[in-house]
C-alpha positions as CSV (number, residue, x, y, z in Angstrom):
1,M,-3.9,20.7,3.4
2,T,-0.9,20.1,1.1
3,E,-0.8,18.7,-2.4
4,W,1.7,16.0,-3.4
5,L,2.5,13.8,-6.3
6,V,2.9,10.0,-5.9
7,E,4.7,7.9,-8.5
8,L,3.1,4.5,-8.7
9,S,4.6,1.2,-9.6
10,A,3.7,-0.1,-13.1
11,E,3.5,-3.8,-12.1
12,N,-0.2,-3.6,-11.4
13,L,-1.4,-0.1,-11.8
14,P,-5.1,-0.6,-10.8
15,L,-4.0,-2.3,-7.6
16,A,-1.4,0.4,-6.9
17,R,-4.1,3.1,-7.3
18,A,-6.4,1.2,-5.0
19,E,-3.7,0.9,-2.4
20,L,-2.9,4.6,-2.6
21,L,-6.6,5.5,-2.2
22,G,-6.8,3.3,1.0
23,A,-3.5,4.6,2.4
24,V,-4.4,8.3,1.9
25,R,-7.9,7.7,3.4
26,A,-6.2,6.3,6.5
27,L,-4.2,9.5,6.8
28,L,-7.4,11.6,6.5
29,G,-6.5,12.9,3.0
30,H,-7.9,12.3,-0.4
31,V,-6.8,11.4,-3.9
32,E,-7.5,14.1,-6.6
33,G,-9.4,13.0,-9.6
34,R,-7.4,15.0,-12.2
35,A,-4.6,13.5,-14.2
36,G,-1.0,13.8,-13.1
37,P,1.8,15.5,-15.2
38,L,2.9,12.0,-16.3
39,P,1.4,8.5,-16.5
40,R,1.7,6.8,-13.1
41,F,1.9,10.1,-11.2
42,D,-1.3,10.7,-9.1
43,W,-2.2,13.8,-7.1
44,V,-2.9,13.4,-3.4
45,V,-3.9,15.9,-0.7
46,L,-2.8,15.3,2.9
47,P,-3.4,17.3,6.1
48,D,-0.5,19.6,6.9
49,S,0.2,17.5,10.0
50,V,1.0,14.4,7.9
51,R,4.5,14.2,6.6
52,P,5.0,12.8,3.1
53,Q,7.5,10.3,4.6
54,E,4.5,8.8,6.5
55,L,2.7,8.1,3.3
56,A,5.8,6.7,1.6
57,G,6.4,4.4,4.6
58,R,2.9,2.9,4.2
59,L,3.0,2.1,0.5
60,A,4.3,-1.0,-1.3
61,L,3.2,-0.4,-4.9
62,A,4.7,3.0,-5.4
63,R,8.1,4.6,-6.0
64,R,8.2,8.0,-4.3
65,V,6.3,11.0,-3.0
66,V,7.2,14.2,-4.9
67,R,6.8,17.9,-4.0
68,P,5.4,19.3,-7.3
69,W,6.8,22.3,-9.1
70,S,4.3,24.9,-10.3
71,E,4.7,25.4,-14.1
72,G,5.9,28.9,-14.9
73,P,8.4,30.7,-17.2
74,F,11.7,28.9,-17.7
75,Q,13.6,31.7,-16.1
76,A,11.5,31.4,-12.9
77,T,12.8,27.8,-12.5
78,E,16.4,29.0,-12.8
79,T,15.9,31.8,-10.3
80,W,14.3,29.4,-7.8
81,L,17.0,26.8,-8.1
82,R,19.7,29.4,-7.6
83,A,18.0,30.7,-4.5
84,E,17.5,27.2,-3.1
85,A,21.2,26.3,-3.6
86,T,22.1,29.5,-1.8
87,R,19.8,28.6,1.1
88,T,21.0,24.9,1.2
89,P,24.3,24.5,-0.7
90,V,24.2,20.7,-1.0
91,S,24.5,18.2,-3.9
92,A,21.6,17.7,-6.3
93,S,20.7,15.7,-9.4
94,F,18.3,16.3,-12.3
95,R,16.8,13.0,-13.6
96,P,14.0,12.1,-15.9
97,A,10.8,11.2,-14.0
98,T,10.2,8.2,-16.4
99,S,12.7,5.6,-17.4
100,S,11.6,6.1,-21.1
101,S,12.9,9.6,-21.1
102,A,16.3,10.3,-22.7
103,L,19.1,10.6,-20.2
104,A,21.1,12.9,-22.6
105,P,21.6,16.4,-21.2
106,S,19.3,19.1,-22.6
107,K,19.9,22.8,-22.7
108,E,17.2,23.3,-20.0
109,V,18.8,20.8,-17.6
110,G,22.2,22.2,-18.3
111,A,21.0,25.7,-17.4
112,W,19.3,24.4,-14.2
113,A,22.6,22.6,-13.2
114,E,24.5,25.9,-13.8
115,A,21.9,27.8,-11.7
116,W,22.3,25.3,-8.9
117,K,26.1,25.6,-9.0
118,A,25.9,29.4,-9.2
119,G,24.0,29.4,-5.9
120,G,26.7,27.4,-4.2
121,G,25.5,23.8,-4.7
122,R,27.0,21.0,-6.6
123,I,25.8,18.2,-9.0
124,D,26.1,14.6,-7.9
125,L,24.3,11.9,-10.0
126,V,25.2,9.0,-7.6
127,R,24.2,10.1,-4.1
128,P,22.6,13.5,-4.3
129,T,21.1,15.2,-1.2
130,R,18.3,16.6,-3.3
131,R,16.7,14.9,-6.3
132,F,14.8,16.9,-8.9
133,L,12.7,15.1,-11.5
134,T,12.2,16.3,-15.1
135,R,9.8,15.5,-18.0
136,D,9.9,16.1,-21.7
137,S,7.2,18.4,-23.1
138,P,6.5,20.0,-26.5
139,E,8.1,23.2,-25.1
140,G,11.3,21.4,-24.0
141,V,12.2,19.8,-20.7
142,R,10.2,20.9,-17.6
143,L,10.7,20.4,-13.9
144,V,8.1,18.0,-12.4
145,G,9.2,18.5,-8.8
146,E,11.5,17.2,-6.1
147,E,11.6,13.7,-4.6
148,I,10.8,14.1,-0.9
149,A,10.2,10.6,0.3
150,P,11.2,7.4,-1.6
151,V,9.4,4.1,-1.0
152,D,12.0,1.8,0.6
153,R,11.3,-1.6,-1.0
154,R,14.3,-3.1,0.7
155,E,12.3,-3.4,3.9
156,L,9.6,-5.4,2.1
157,D,12.3,-7.6,0.7
158,R,13.5,-8.4,4.2
159,R,10.1,-9.9,4.9
160,R,9.9,-12.3,1.9
161,M,9.2,-15.9,2.6
162,P,12.8,-17.2,2.0
163,R,14.0,-14.9,4.9
164,L,11.4,-16.0,7.4
165,P,11.9,-18.7,10.1
166,F,8.6,-20.4,9.3
167,Q,8.2,-21.1,5.5
168,R,5.6,-22.7,3.2
169,P,5.8,-23.0,-0.6
170,V,2.8,-20.7,-1.1
171,S,2.6,-17.4,0.7
172,L,1.4,-13.9,-0.1
173,P,4.4,-11.7,-1.0
174,P,4.9,-8.8,1.5
175,K,4.3,-6.1,-1.1
176,L,0.8,-7.6,-1.8
177,A,0.2,-8.2,1.9
178,R,1.0,-4.5,2.5
179,A,-1.2,-3.4,-0.4
180,A,-4.1,-5.4,1.1
181,S,-3.5,-3.8,4.5
182,N,-3.7,-0.4,2.9
183,L,-6.9,-1.4,1.1
184,A,-8.4,-1.7,4.6
185,S,-7.3,1.9,5.4
186,I,-5.8,0.6,8.7
187,R,-4.8,3.1,11.3
188,A,-2.7,2.8,14.5
189,G,-4.7,1.0,17.2
190,D,-7.3,-0.6,14.9
191,R,-8.1,-4.2,15.7
192,V,-7.5,-6.5,12.7
193,V,-8.2,-10.2,12.4
194,D,-7.2,-12.8,9.8
195,P,-9.4,-16.0,10.1
196,F,-7.2,-17.9,7.7
197,V,-3.8,-16.8,9.0
198,G,-1.5,-19.1,7.2
199,T,2.1,-17.9,7.6
200,G,1.0,-14.6,9.0
201,A,2.0,-12.3,6.1
202,L,-1.2,-10.2,6.3
203,L,-1.0,-9.8,10.1
204,L,2.6,-8.8,10.0
205,E,2.0,-6.0,7.5
206,A,-1.1,-4.8,9.4
207,A,0.9,-4.8,12.7
208,L,3.7,-2.8,11.1
209,L,1.0,-0.2,10.3
210,G,0.2,0.0,14.0
211,A,-2.8,-2.4,14.1
212,R,-3.6,-4.7,17.0
213,V,-3.7,-8.1,15.3
214,S,-5.3,-11.5,15.9
215,G,-5.3,-14.6,13.8
216,V,-7.0,-17.9,13.5
217,D,-6.1,-21.1,11.7
218,R,-7.4,-24.6,12.0
219,D,-3.8,-25.9,11.6
220,A,-1.9,-25.5,14.9
221,E,1.4,-25.7,13.1
222,M,0.4,-22.6,11.1
223,V,-0.4,-20.8,14.3
224,R,3.0,-21.7,15.8
225,G,4.7,-20.7,12.6
226,T,2.9,-17.3,12.5
227,L,4.1,-16.7,16.1
228,Q,7.7,-17.2,14.9
229,N,7.4,-15.0,11.9
230,L,5.8,-12.2,13.8
231,A,8.4,-12.5,16.6
232,R,11.2,-12.1,14.0
233,F,10.0,-8.5,13.5
234,G,9.2,-7.7,17.1
235,V,5.4,-8.1,16.6
236,E,3.1,-9.6,19.3
237,A,-0.4,-10.6,18.4
238,E,-3.3,-10.0,20.7
239,R,-4.6,-13.5,20.0
240,L,-3.5,-16.4,17.8
241,V,-5.7,-19.5,18.1
242,A,-5.9,-22.9,16.5
243,D,-9.6,-23.2,15.7
244,D,-12.2,-23.2,12.9
245,G,-12.6,-19.6,11.6
246,E,-16.3,-19.6,12.2
247,S,-16.1,-20.9,15.8
248,A,-13.3,-18.4,16.6
249,S,-15.5,-15.5,15.7
250,Q,-17.5,-16.1,18.9
251,R,-14.4,-15.2,20.9
252,F,-14.8,-11.5,19.8
253,E,-17.6,-9.1,20.7
254,P,-19.9,-7.7,18.0
255,G,-18.5,-4.4,16.7
256,S,-15.0,-5.0,18.2
257,V,-13.0,-5.5,15.0
258,K,-12.1,-2.7,12.5
259,A,-11.1,-4.9,9.6
260,I,-10.8,-8.4,8.4
261,L,-7.8,-9.2,6.2
262,T,-7.6,-12.6,4.7
263,D,-6.2,-14.8,1.9
264,P,-8.3,-17.9,2.2
265,P,-7.2,-21.3,0.8
266,Y,-8.0,-22.0,-2.8
267,G,-6.5,-23.9,-5.8
268,R,-4.5,-27.1,-5.7
269,A,-2.5,-26.0,-2.6
270,S,-5.8,-25.4,-0.7
271,G,-5.8,-26.2,3.0
272,S,-9.6,-26.4,3.2
273,A,-9.6,-29.9,4.7
274,G,-12.0,-31.2,2.1
275,E,-14.6,-28.4,2.4
276,E,-15.4,-26.7,-0.9
277,P,-13.3,-23.4,-0.7
278,E,-16.1,-21.1,-1.9
279,R,-18.4,-22.5,0.7
280,L,-15.8,-22.3,3.4
281,V,-15.0,-18.7,2.8
282,R,-18.7,-17.7,2.8
283,R,-19.3,-19.7,6.0
284,V,-16.4,-18.1,7.9
285,L,-16.7,-14.5,6.7
286,S,-20.4,-14.5,7.3
287,S,-19.7,-15.4,11.0
288,W,-17.5,-12.3,11.3
289,S,-19.7,-9.8,9.6
290,D,-21.3,-8.4,12.8
291,R,-17.9,-8.4,14.6
292,V,-16.8,-5.6,12.3
293,V,-17.7,-2.1,13.2
294,P,-20.0,-0.1,10.9
295,G,-17.7,1.6,8.4
296,G,-15.2,-1.2,8.8
297,R,-13.8,-3.3,5.9
298,I,-13.3,-6.9,4.9
299,V,-10.4,-7.4,2.5
300,V,-10.4,-10.8,0.9
301,I,-8.1,-12.3,-1.8
302,T,-10.1,-14.7,-3.9
303,P,-9.8,-16.5,-7.3
304,G,-13.1,-15.0,-8.3
305,G,-16.7,-16.2,-8.1
306,P,-19.7,-14.8,-6.2
307,D,-19.5,-12.4,-3.3
308,P,-19.0,-14.3,0.0
309,L,-20.9,-11.5,1.9
310,D,-24.5,-10.4,1.6
311,A,-26.2,-7.1,2.4
312,P,-25.6,-4.8,4.1
313,W,-22.0,-5.4,2.9
314,L,-21.0,-3.5,-0.3
315,R,-18.2,-4.5,-2.6
316,T,-16.3,-1.3,-3.2
317,V,-13.0,-2.5,-4.8
318,S,-12.2,-5.5,-7.1
319,V,-8.8,-5.6,-8.7
320,A,-7.4,-8.6,-10.6
321,D,-3.8,-9.8,-10.1
322,R,-2.3,-12.5,-12.3
323,V,-0.5,-15.2,-10.3
324,H,0.4,-17.4,-13.2
325,R,-1.1,-18.7,-16.5
326,S,-3.9,-20.7,-14.9
327,L,-4.7,-18.5,-11.9
328,T,-5.8,-14.9,-11.5
329,R,-6.8,-13.7,-8.0
330,E,-8.9,-10.7,-7.1
331,F,-8.3,-8.2,-4.3
332,R,-11.8,-7.4,-3.1
333,V,-12.9,-4.8,-0.5
334,Y,-16.3,-5.0,1.2
335,E,-17.5,-2.2,3.4
336,R,-20.1,-2.3,6.1
337,P,-22.2,0.9,5.8
338,T,-22.8,3.2,8.7
339,G,-26.2,4.3,10.0
340,P,-29.4,2.2,9.5
341,A,-28.0,0.4,6.5
342,A,-25.3,-1.2,8.7
343,T,-27.8,-3.5,10.3
344,A,-30.2,-4.1,7.3
345,S,-30.7,-7.6,6.2
């Protein structure tokens, strides 16, 4: 097992931490409970067979994966940097790990830069081959570690609603759809279903994580639109049907689904066809509860209210996300226990 640092996004730190936990779990690792060297930096442990780029490629609400530097005498950092530059004489940069840190050169950073150059490397603050991160401390500037895998948010931006062939005024942003997919700890080959598919944002992100995806919507136009949006990124669904979410559950065998991901209709833009949204969600999700394998998850985005699922389902995550002044939604995760509790009523 190998230990890494992950820098999280500050836009919704509780949701970012929940996403990280789900993503690391899918990769058979775990998140350490101790505090990182700086706010927004969390420790994770991954199997040696998992490359940090794989974790970075999954995450939406994070900035980068960092190889940590073990604290030691200042001279040890200089010696290591000189040796690294000798081994790989490429360009490097030394940047503060937090935007609030001063960008002015310090004596420590100056000495590190000289050590890197003494080993045969060079300094490039624009397009460096290696990026080292620093932090201020009472003893001076210290090395946090080296960025190994940045999170590429440009790919998420390519999947935003204005760039899709089928568009609607209200749709879940790709970064939140990816976060929801990670909350479900999806792995390659898992079967994932969205019974309120809408424009297909959740299915697209799940499929890009390797899931086999299916979707349901009572509006046939939404189903056709989801097909277009998935096709734009080379994704083919196992099933996409125009049907009521409850009726469609009968098309799947009990225990054949690993996760349900859904953003049901609510609010003024609700497409609930006159049915009270809270009742609709409970009716539909209850019909899918035995379709999910023991140990599986249901991730539902809701404006709040009571749980739509009864025992044996357990709510394990609930994180608020503010949409606008009059609406705050929650990302909720429900888990179906394994063993005898999985079938308890």
